[in-house]
N, C-alpha and C positions, 0 to 999 in steps of 0.2 A: 504494500500500500504506500501511497505517496505521503510525504511529510506535509501536513496541512499548515505548518508554520510558514511556508513559502507562498501561501495563496494570496493572490492579488485580485481585486475586483476586475472583471473583464471590462475593457474599454468598449465603447459602442461598436467600434470597428471589429473587435474580436468577437463580440456577440454575434454580429452578422455573419461572421465566417464559420460559426459552429452549426449552421444549418446543414441539411442533407448534402452529402458530397455528390459530385457529378455521377449520374447513374452509370453503373457497369454491370457486368453479367451476374455479379453477386448481390446487387442491390435491386430491389423491386418494391414499389409502393403497393400496399394491400388494396385489392379491390373489395367489393361487397362480400363475395363468398368467403375470402380469407378473414376479413374483419369479423364477419358473423361467426366463423369457426373459432376465432380468438375468444369471442365472448362466450360461446357455448362450451368450448373446451376448457376455459378457465373456471366456469361455474361448476361444470360436472367433473369432479375429481374421482376419488375412490370411495367417498362417503355414501354414494348412491347404493353401493353393494351391501351396505349394512342398514340403510334407512328403514326398510320395511320392518325388520325385527326391532329396531329402536322405538318405533312408534306403535307397534302392535299391542303393547300392554294397555294403551289408551282406548283401543277399539277402532272401528271404522270412522269414528268422529275425527280421527286424525286426518282423514282425506279432506274434511272441511277446512282444517287448519292449513293444508296445502293450498286450497283455493284462496283463502284470505291472504296468505303470504305471497302467492303469485300476483295478486292484484297490487300489493305493496311494491313488489319487485318491478313490475311493469311500470308503475308510477315513477319509480326511481330511474328506470331506463329512459322513460320519456323526458324526464328532467335533464338527464345527461345529453340526450339528443338536442334539446332546446339550447343548452349551454354550449354545445359544440357548434351549433349554427352561429351563435354569437361570437365565439372565440375558438376556432378550430386548431389551436396549437397543441403540440405534444405536452403532456403533463396532466390533463384532465382536471380532477378536483383541485390540485395545487394551483393551476392557472386560474380557475374560477374563484377560489378563495382569495388569492392574492389580488386579483383585479377588483374584487368587490370590497375587501376589508383591509388590504395592505400587506406589507411584507411579513409581519409576525404571524398572521393567520395563514398565509401561504406556506410559511416555513413549518408550522405545526401540521398542516395537511401533508406536506412532503415527508416530514420526519416520521409521522405516524404510519404513513403508507409504506415507507421504506422498511421500517421495523417489521411491519406485517408481512411483507413479501419474503424477506430472507429467513425469518423464523418459520414461516409457513412452508417454505421450500424444504427446510431441514426436516420438518415434521412429515411432509408428504413423502420424502425419500425414505424415512424410517418406516412409515406405514407400508410403502411399496415393497419393502423387503419381506414383509409378512406374506404378501401374495407371491413374490418370487420364490419363497421357500416351498410353496406347493409344487412348483414346477422343477426347481433345482434346489436341493437341500443346502441352504447356506446359513441357517439359523442355529446350527448346533454349537457354534463357537462365536463369541461376541466379535472377534476380529474379522472373521469371514463375513458376518452380517454387516459390520461397519464398512468393510471394503465394498460390499455390494451397494450399500446406501450411498457411498461416495461416487461410485460409478454411475448410479442412477441419476445423481445430481449433475455430474460433469458431462454426460452425453448431451443433454439438452443445452448446456452451456456452450458446448462445442458447436452445435448447430447455430447458436446465436453468434458466436465468433465468426462463423462462415459467412454470415451476411443475412440481411432481411429476406432475400429470396428463399433461403433455405429454412428460415424460421417459419415463413408462411407455408411452405410446402409441407414441413413436418406437422404443423398445426392442422392443416387441412386433412392430411392423410390420417393422423391420429384421431381426429374428430369423427371421420367416417368410420374408422375401425372400432371406435368405442360405441358409436351409435348402433352399429350392426347387431351386436349381441343383445344390447338393451332393447332394441326394437323387436328382435326375435322373441324375447321373453314377453314383451308387451303384446305383440300380435298373437303369438302362440297361446298366450294366456286366455285370449278371447275364445279359443276353441276348446280349452280345457277348464274353463271357469266353472266353479261349483259354488253357488251362494252359501252352501252349508259350511264352507271353510271360513267365511268372513268373521264368524264370531259375533259378539254383541256390538251394538252401535257404540255404547259407552261402557267400557270395562272397569272404570274407576269411579269413585264417589266424587262429590264436590260439584255436580251439575255440569251441563254441557259446556257452558262458557269456560269453566275451570279446566275441563278436559282439553278444550281447544287451545287455551293458553299454555297448558303444560306440554302438549305435544308440539305446539308452535315453537316453544323454547328450544326444542331439540332440532327442529327443522330450519330455524331462522338462518343459520349460517350456510345452508345449502345454496343460497343465492349470492354469496359473496363472489364478486368477479363481474358484476353487471357493468362496471366502469371500464372494462378492458379496452374497448374500442376508443373511448374518450381519452384514456391515458396515452394511447398510441396514435392520436388523431393526426399528428404530423407525418405519420408514415402511411396514412390512408388516402387513396385517391378521392378527390372531391369530398373532403371531410364534412363540409357543411351539410351535405346531403346523405352521405353514406354512413357516418358515425351513428346518427340517430336511428337509421334503418337497421344497421347491423346490431345495435344494442337491443332494440325491441325484438327483432326476429330471433336473435340469439337467446334472449331471455325467455321468450315464449317457447322456443324449441326445447330449451333445457327444462322448462316447467312441464311440457307435455311428456318428456321422457321420464321425469320424476313421477308424475301423477299416474301415467299409464303403467309404468313399471311397478310401482308400489301396488296399484290396484290388481295387476296380474298376479303378483306374489300373494297378496291377500286372498285371491280367489282360487289359487292352486295349492297352497300349503295350509293345512289345518291350523286354526288359530292357536290352539294349545301347544302345537309344535313350533309355530312361528315365534311365539313369545320367547322361547328358549333357544332359537336358532342362532348359530354363529356364522352361517353362510346362507342367508335366505334366498338369494338368487340361484345358488347351487341347488338348494332343495327344490326350488320351482322348476329348474331345468330337468332335474331327475324325475319329478312328478309328471311333467309334460311329455318327456321323450323316453323315459325309462333309462336303465343303465346307471352307472355311477361316475360318468364322465363330467357331470355338472361342475364339480369342484375345480377340476383342471381347466375347463372352458372359461368359467367365471374368473378364476385367478389370472388367466391370460388376458381376458378383457379388462380386468381391473388394472393390471400392470401397464397395458397400452394406454388406458385412460389416464393414469397418474403420470406416466412419462410425458404424454401430450400436455397435460396440465402444467407440469414443471417447465416445459418448453415455453409456454405462453407466459407463465408467471416470472420466469427468468428475464424475459424481455421487459415486462412491466416493472420489474425491480430496478431496472436501469433507466427507464424512461422518465420517471418522476424526479430522481436526483439530477438527471440531465437537464430537465427544464428548470429546476431550482438553481442549478449551478450557472446557467446562462444569465440568471438574474443576480448572481453573487450571493445566493442564500445557501449554497452547498459548495464544497471545495471545487475550484476551477477544473481540476483534473477530470471531473465527471462530465465535462462538456465534450470530451474527445469521442469522436465517432469514426467508425471504420465500416465500410460496406453497409451503411444505413443503420448500424447498431451502436449504441453507446458502450463501447467495449470496456472502458474502465469501470463503469457501473456494473456490468455483467461480472467482471472479474472480482471486484470487491464483494459483491453479493454472494457469489458462489464460494468464495474463500470463507466469509463469515458463516454461511450456512454449513460449510464443511467442518469448520471448527466446532460449531454447536453440535453437529452430528457426532463428531469424535468424543466430545464431552459427554454426550448422552450415553455412549457405550462404555466410557471409562469411569463415569461417576458412580456406577453401581446402583443408582436409583433413578427410576424414570419419573419420579415425582417432580423434580425441578424442571425437567423438560416439559411435562404436562402443564405445569404452571405457566411456562413461557408461551405454550401454544394457546392457553386460555387467554393470556394477555392480548394476543393478536386478535382475538375475537372482539376486543374492545377497540384496539388501535385501528382496526379496519373501518370502524364506524365513524371515526373522527372526520376523515375526508368526506364521507357521505353527508354528515350533518352540516359541514361547512359549505359543501357544494349546493345542497338544497337551500340553505340559508342565503347563499349568493343569488340563487334564482328568485327567492322571495324578495330579496333586496332590489333586484332589477325590476321586478314587477311593481313593487311599492313605489318606485320612482316614477311610475306611469309612463314608461318609455314606449309602450305599445299603443298604437292608435285604435286597433280593432278591439273594441270592448268585450265582444263575445270570446275572443281568443284570450284576452287578458284574464277573464273570469275562469275560463277552462284551465289555463296554465296555473293560475293561483290555486285552484282546487287540487290539481295534480301535484304541485309542489308541496302543498300542505300534507297530502297523503304520503308523499315520499319522505317528508321530514318526520312524520309520525312513525313510518316504517323504520327509519333510521334510529329513532328513539327506542323503538321496540327491540331493535338489535342490541342496543346498549343494555336494556333491562334484561334481555336473555343471556347476556354474558355473565351475569351474577355479580354479587357484591365484591367478592375477592378479586375477580378479574378486572373490574372497574377500578378498584383501589390500586392494584399493582400496575394496571395500564396507565393510570394517571402519573405514577412515579416514572415509568418509562417515557411517557410523553414529555414531562417537564425536565427530564434529564437532558433533553436537547436544548433547553433554554440557554445554558452557558455556550453551547456551540453557536446558537444564533447570535448571542451577544458578541462573541469573538469575531464572527464573520461580518456582522454589521459594522463593528468598529473598523475592521480592515477595509471594508468597502468605503466607509466614510473618509478614512484616512487617504485612500487611493484617489478619491474625487475631491479632496479638500485642497 
């Protein structure tokens, strides 16, 4: 990593020069299909393969929770589309927060999002090892498992280093490959659906509303990633048009996979068995097609899904620091781009995630790692809240002439803000408390960089 003591605020000319390099065969701006795949691929990771069993104890009322959350996620997607129309620069929530509320709000959005990405990447790689172990035994020794987790992280990083052309190709292929088995279960479940497997509508006490809230707390974080196209807006062709479309289409596509897949598992695996299942999609495949190959097939699908997710998140982990660094709010080294990808950001992120992964396997306790992962469920919502607040800010200034659209956008923004607050509540008290500590640990970094920037322009 570079010594941040030598950071100088970029001069206006230097900022201008950090835009996308001249196109070559390794660089390609994302069209609508790839931008949509980036959104869908980043939303759908490995959690989908455990979700049906996670919400089964609440009964089929959890499907209603899915519906409510989907509306909130779509509202957030629409807000990001509107904001991208207004300001289609790389950085997404960071750009929107800074433009509306100033440098400090922008820095908090960038800092929180950056923490979220590299800690989540480490967690995703560790979780992927569990699926890999079904295919190739690597979990018998901690060092073989650690090595496998590092390889799973570095392969997507290498595709990022190769250039945006390869990032987009990997994302598109992995999204198709992850959709195929999930849609197979969803469609196949229609032909093997048995309503007797559904179990009770509400399997817990506390009333329907309480059951919806309880199951929603588990499902909330399934939609993290709706901002993916907005964060990479600078790499998207015609971003004012395509970012919003990709965000909404990708979010709706992910929602359909979630809902149909969960419904299929509910209808093919008996409720009393599903509640205790550790591999619900495997059980569903075995129930639909017979045999015992479901575990192997689902493990392969999950591994592809999580690797593709890592590919997209690795790019996003570099895009926000890149945007912040151009404005002097992150070290200037993060502005370096090669083949359309902020390579310093990718490198720093994968190194930090690798160190956290090694720590996970050497500390002898997964508790610290689990706490860090829970913290990211809070830090991920900070940019959402700031972005939706920025949209409300712009609407309150009355910049739009069309009153009907003004009212519609205000309602959508209010729903998205409420959804973001719900995400914070779902994170839990401990995660919020520790997440705030992580968030404000960046304040000295901001103070130092702000001082350097002011001295450089003084």
